[in-house]
Each structure stands twice: as structure tokens, then as C-alpha cells.
N, C-alpha and C positions, 0 to 999 in steps of 0.2 A: 903344622904351624908351630912354632917355638913360643911359649908363653910370654917372653920379653916381646915379641915383635908387636908393633903396632897392629890395630884391627883393620882388616881389609876393607876394599871399597864395598865388597858384598854384604859383608856385615853391617856396615853403614846403611846401604840399601835397604836391607831387611828391616831395620829399625826405623828408617823414615816411611817405608810402606806400611808398617804396623801401626805408626803414629796416625798416618793419614786414614788408615782404616778405622782406627779407632775414632778419630775425629768426625769422620763421615756418620758412623753409627750414633755418635753422640748427639750431633746435630740434627739428624732425621729422628732420632728418639725424643729430642725436644719437640721437634715439629709436629709429630705425631701425638704427643701428650698436649701440645696446644690446641691442636684440632679438636681432640677428644674434650678438652676442657671448654672449648667453646661450644661444643653440641650441648654438653650439660648444661652450661649456662643458657643457651637458647631455649633450651626445653624446660627448664625449671621455672620460668616465669609463668608459663600456664600450668605445669605439672603440679606445682605446690598448692594450688586451688583445688585440682581435681583430686589430689591424694590425700591432702590434710584436710577433710571437710568438716572436721569438729568445730562446732561453732559459727559454721558459714551457712548462709541461707541455701537450702537446697529445695529444688522442686523440678515442674515441668514448663517448658516454654513451648508454645503453640506460634510457630513462624507465620505471620500474617501477610509481610511483605518484605522484599529485599530491594534495596534501592543504593547503588554505588559499591561500597566495600563491607556494608553492615545489613543484617537482616533484624527485623523488632517483632514483637508480639507480646501478649500477655503472659505473665509469669504466675502460676499457680503454685502455692507452697507445699512442701512435704515434710519440712522438718519443725520442730518446735522453735518458736520466734521468729519464724518466716514469715513476712506479711506478704500479701498479693499486691502485685503491681500491674498497673494498665500498660506500661510499656518498659520492655527490657531488650537491650541490644545484644546480638552475638556476630561474631566476625563471619562474614559470607567466605566460605569455602567450597571445595566441592562435595563436602559433606553435608552441608546444609540447603534444604529446599523448602520454598514456601508452602504452606499448608501442611507440615510435618510437626509432630510433637516430640520433643528431645527433652531427655532429663539434663538437667543442668545446675551448675553451683554458680552463686553471685560472687563476684570479687568484692571483698569488703569494702563498703563506703561507696560503691557505684552501681550503675546498672547494667554493668556489662555482665553477661553470663559466658559459662566456659562448659562445654560439652562433660557429662560425667560417666561415670560407669566404665567398664573395661574399654568400650570405643574412645572414651574421651582420654582415659590413661593412656593408650596407645597413641591417640592422634597427638596427645600433648609430647610424647618423646620422639615424634618423627625426626626433629632436627637432630637429635643423637644418632638415629638410624643412618642419616646421611653423613654425618661425622665418622661413624663407624666403617661406611663405605670408602670414604676418601682417606681415613688414616691406614685402611688395609693397603692401599696403592702405596702408600708413603711406606710402609713397614717393608712390603716386599720390593719395591724398588730400590729405595735407600738405604734399607738395614739389610736387605737380602734374606730375610727371614720368612720363609714361605708358609711354615705351618702357622705362626701367629697370625700373618696376613690372613689365611684362608678362616681363620677363627673370627676374626674381626669382620671380615668380609661377609662370611655367612650370617653373624650375630646382626649386622647393619640391613642385610636383605630379609632376614626373618622378620625383624622388628617392622621393616616397612610394608612387607606382606601381610604380616598379622594387622596393621593399622589399615591398610586396604581392604583387607576382607571384613574387618570389625565394623568398618563404615558404611558398607554396603547394605 
């Protein structure tokens, strides 16, 4: 090709294909980042109480009964400044059974309890585990990045598996 000649159609086509590829990767990267942000946001509402326990009431909850979506029972304090309570509620899930005692942290200013310890931490981050799995599909399919997708997927699966094992 002579330098003074205009660009051919193949050069213009290559430029448009590159622009579309960049647009796809950028859009899917933004979607994956949004999914991961939503997973962290969904987890942090509970995780902050479990992980940052300084100054919070810690103790044990003996689940007396479950009705609807909550279980309740008496709270026995284990931290300085905590007071015993006749009735504290915890969200009913597959990990809470009547007649069982759990280590809990009370949400400040309420009578709501959250599981503490390693099981509570892992259970609090379960939404992030799901987000990691979903983001791995977006990264693999939309961005065509297989290795980072595997890393995200295995991290999500590992987190969910660890939470399942810890709650048993």
C-alpha cells in the first residue's frame, strides 16, 4: 500500500472490531464489579456485627421456639456490660434449630441476635459467595477471561462450602 492512499475497508473493519471488543469487555467488567459490590453490600449488613464485636453485647442464646421467620429464647451474657435478657430473636434459617444453644452478638439497640464465631462469620458472607459465583460466569462469558473466572468461581464455591460445613 502506498502511504498516501486512504485506509482500506479491512483496516476500518479491524478498528471497529477492536472498539466493539473493548466495549464488550468494559461493559461486562462493570457488570461483574457491580455484582461483586452488591455481594459485599448484602453481606456487610450482618458481617459488621459479627466481625466488629468490640463494645457489642456477646453471649449465648438458647433457642426456645421458632415461629414464622424468627426464633427466640433467653440470652445469657458473656461480655462485660452485657445484660441477661428473657427474649432475644434470631432469624430462622437452616442453621438455627429449637433447643440448641448458639454463640451470638446482639445488634446495638435491638433484641436481634446474629450468630458469632467462625460459623457466624462464614454465614454472614454467604451473599458474597453467591456473587462470586455469578461474577465468574460474567467474567468467563462476557469478558472471555477463563483463569480469573475460575478463581472467582472457586473462591465463591469455597466460601459457600466452608459456610455449609461450619454450620453443621
